[in-house]
C-alpha positions as CSV (number, residue, x, y, z in Angstrom):
1,X,32.4,10.7,-5.1
2,X,35.1,11.9,-7.5
3,X,33.2,10.0,-10.2
4,X,30.2,12.2,-9.5
5,X,32.3,15.4,-9.7
6,X,33.8,14.1,-12.9
7,X,30.4,14.1,-14.6
8,X,29.9,17.9,-13.9
9,X,31.7,19.0,-17.1
10,X,29.5,16.8,-19.3
11,X,26.1,17.1,-17.6
12,X,26.4,20.5,-15.9
13,X,26.5,21.3,-12.2
14,X,22.7,21.9,-11.9
15,X,21.9,18.5,-13.4
16,X,24.4,16.7,-11.1
17,X,23.0,18.5,-8.0
18,X,19.4,17.5,-9.0
19,X,20.6,13.9,-9.4
20,X,22.3,13.9,-6.0
21,X,19.2,15.4,-4.3
22,X,17.0,12.7,-5.9
23,X,19.4,9.9,-4.7
24,X,19.6,11.4,-1.2
25,X,15.8,11.6,-1.0
26,X,15.5,7.8,-1.7
27,X,18.6,6.8,0.3
28,X,18.5,3.7,2.5
29,X,18.1,4.2,6.3
30,X,21.9,3.7,6.8
31,X,22.5,6.6,4.3
32,X,24.7,4.8,1.9
33,X,24.9,6.4,-1.5
34,X,27.0,5.2,-4.4
35,X,28.4,7.1,-7.3
36,X,26.9,4.6,-9.7
37,X,23.5,5.3,-8.4
38,X,24.0,9.1,-8.9
39,X,25.3,8.5,-12.4
40,X,22.3,6.2,-13.2
41,X,19.8,8.9,-12.0
42,X,21.7,11.5,-14.0
43,X,21.5,9.3,-17.2
44,X,17.8,8.9,-16.7
45,X,17.3,12.6,-16.3
46,X,19.2,13.2,-19.6
47,X,17.6,10.3,-21.5
48,X,15.4,11.2,-24.5
49,X,11.7,11.0,-23.9
50,X,10.0,7.7,-24.6
51,X,8.2,7.4,-27.9
52,X,4.4,7.5,-28.0
53,X,2.5,4.2,-28.2
54,X,2.0,3.2,-31.8
55,X,-1.6,3.6,-32.8
56,X,-2.9,0.5,-34.6
57,X,-6.1,-1.2,-35.6
58,X,-4.8,-4.6,-34.8
59,X,-6.6,-6.5,-32.1
60,X,-5.7,-9.6,-30.1
61,X,-7.8,-12.6,-30.9
62,X,-6.3,-14.8,-28.2
63,X,-5.2,-13.2,-25.0
64,X,-1.7,-14.1,-23.7
65,X,-1.8,-17.1,-21.4
66,X,0.8,-17.8,-18.7
67,X,1.2,-21.6,-19.1
68,X,4.5,-22.6,-17.5
69,X,3.6,-26.3,-17.9
70,X,4.1,-26.0,-21.6
71,X,7.9,-25.9,-21.0
72,X,7.6,-29.4,-19.4
73,X,5.7,-30.6,-22.5
74,X,8.5,-29.3,-24.8
75,X,11.3,-31.1,-22.9
76,X,12.2,-34.5,-24.3
77,X,11.1,-37.5,-22.3
78,X,13.9,-39.9,-21.3
79,X,13.3,-43.4,-20.1
80,X,15.3,-44.3,-17.0
81,X,16.7,-47.4,-18.7
82,X,18.4,-45.4,-21.4
83,X,21.0,-44.0,-19.1
84,X,19.6,-40.5,-18.6
85,X,20.8,-38.9,-15.4
86,X,18.2,-37.0,-13.5
87,X,19.4,-34.5,-10.9
């Protein structure tokens, strides 16, 4: 937890305490808390706000389609008599 205390001069005591409280609220049943998790929450609290969605007049003509079989169609086809090794 020395890493958490080391972030106090940069982020401020209040911000670190809020980050620790948030981590403790969502702690696992065994109560394990890591300094990395506290620092991650602290970074998210200090992150700049996300930009607004861009307004546009563009419209999709074809909706995205999840077609995982297309990857199989893109792979080269090897004949077994050409020495290709299939695992």
